[in-house]
N, C-alpha and C positions, 0 to 999 in steps of 0.2 A: 760474805754478800755485796759489798761492794763490786765485785766479779759480776756477777748476776745481773745486779741495773747496771752494769757498765754492756754486758751484752745485749739488754733490752735495748738501751737506747741507740747503741749501731746495729741493731736490727730494725729497730721505729725509723730512726734517718735511711736507711739501706729502701725502706719500704717506700716513704715518702717520696722521695729522689727518685724510684723506679714510677709512682705516679705519677707525678708530676712529666718527668720525662715522657710519658704514654700521654700524656692531654697534652702537651706540647707539638706531639705530632700530631696527634689527631687534630688539630687547630689548625695546621699547615693547609691550604687547599692543594688541589691536585694539579693546577697550575704551577707550569716552570716544567722543568727535565730537574732526573735527578743521576747524578755522577755512579761510579762503579762503588762508593763506600755509600749511596745514602742519602748525601746532602744536596739538599735542595737549592736550585740558581734557578734564578729567573732570565726570561727572552726580554721583558717590557721597556720598549725604549720610554714611555711616563719614568720609570722608577730609574729609569740609567740618566736622565737630565736632569732629575729632582737630588739627583746622589742618593737615593737611597738604596740603590744597587750598589753604590760605591763599600756603605758600612755595611753591608751585607757579606759583601764580599771581604771586607778587612775583617771580620771579626769571623766570616769559616777558616782565613789564611792564617791567624794566632789568635785565637780563642783567647788568650792571656794576656792579651793587650788590654782590652777593655777595660778589665779592672788594673790597677796598681795594687802592688801586695804592702806597700808604702804607707797608703789611705787606707784599706783595710786594717791595718795596725796601728795606725794613726786614730781610728773614730774607736775601732774597738779598745783598744786599749793591751791587745795580743798583738804578741809580733808573730805574724804569719813569716815563715822563714821556705816556704816551698810553692809554687803551681804546677798542677800537671797541665797540660791540655790532651784533649779527647775529641772525638767529633761531634761536632754540637755542645760541646761541655769545656769547661776549665774549672779544676778542682785546688783549693786554697787553703793548705794545711798549717797547724801551730802547733808543733812538737811543744814549743815550752806551756803553752796557755789549753794544750789536750783541744783545740778545734776544731772544726773545719767551715767552710762556705762556698759553695759550687756555684757556681753560673752554670745556667743551661741556656742556651737559644735555639731562634730558628726564626728562618724566613718565614713573613707572616704571606708572601706571593701572592698578592691582592687579597689576601682575606681582610674583611673587616675587622679595625685592631677592637672595637667594642668586642664582638662577638668572642673575639680570643678570652679577650679579660672573665668575659660572661662564662662565658664554657670553661675554663679554668677555677672561675672560684666556687663552682659545683664541690670543688673535690678538697673545699676546706673544712675545718673540722668545722661542726656546726655555731651558730653565735661567734666566730670569729675572724670572719671577713670586713674588712672596712676599705672602701672604695679611698683611693690618695688622688692628691692636687698637687703632682710633681710637675717644675718644669719643663719643658723642651718632651714630654711626653704626653702622646694621645689616648690613653688609659694607664692606671696604674692601681693594685690593688696589696692588702697585706695582709697575712692570715696564716696560723698553723695548719699542716696538712700531717694529722697520726701526732702531731705534740711536738711538731717541727717546724721554727720559722721560716717564713717563704714569700717575697713579696716581687712582684712580678709587674713590668711595666711593658707599653707598645711604641713604638716611634721609630721612624726613618724604616718604614719595612721591615724590621727586627721585632719577636717576642722576646722578651728575655727575664729569668725566671731566677730568684736568689734564693736557696735554699740555705739556712745557718744553722749549728748543733757545736755545743760544748759539754765538754764532759765534769765543766768546773759549776758545783753546786749553787756556788754566791753570784750567778749570771740567770736571771729569770729571763723569761720565754719574750718577756716583754720588753728589755735593752734588747735584744738579739734583733725583735722584728725594729727599731727604732734606728738600731747602726747599717739592718741592711737598705731602711729607706734611702737614709742618708748616702751610703754608700752609690748607690742607685743614682741617685739626685747630682752624687759628684761625678758619675761616669756621664751620666749626660750633661752636665753641664761643659764638659770637658771635649766633648761629641761636636759643639755647636758653636 
């Protein structure tokens, strides 16, 4: 019975990740260009002068540099021992705690941050969405998507979403949401 529950959680997590990635991609505007891998880049001189483009480029170059595994471990109490980058995301995993946190990001390419947050919140489970006030963010929310904890923020021309899940039954979703919000606050504070 335990293996069926684990399989359901993994499937639910994968479906939530797919839904959030699809929504993040939809929130990107058609402004800018795309490279051969589909990663968006902007050409706005205003963004270059304000530093927004710099963060977008830094995250695209090394998506796992935005969050530190030591901070993830400190906040959650679970030792994260691996980070795997990809185009537009980084997956942090813990073999000891049977947990995963994924960071998905995209450039807003001039899109309104409020609209991006509003559109993404439509994918939240009914009654689970809450707007957050996060220092350094232009907008933020937390909710569950198909039961998976999700926290998203916009700032410096980037839209970032953290998803978190664990197979540990002693960690409630509300705790995962709190931890993800704290991790995002730490990441934004480190960028300023």
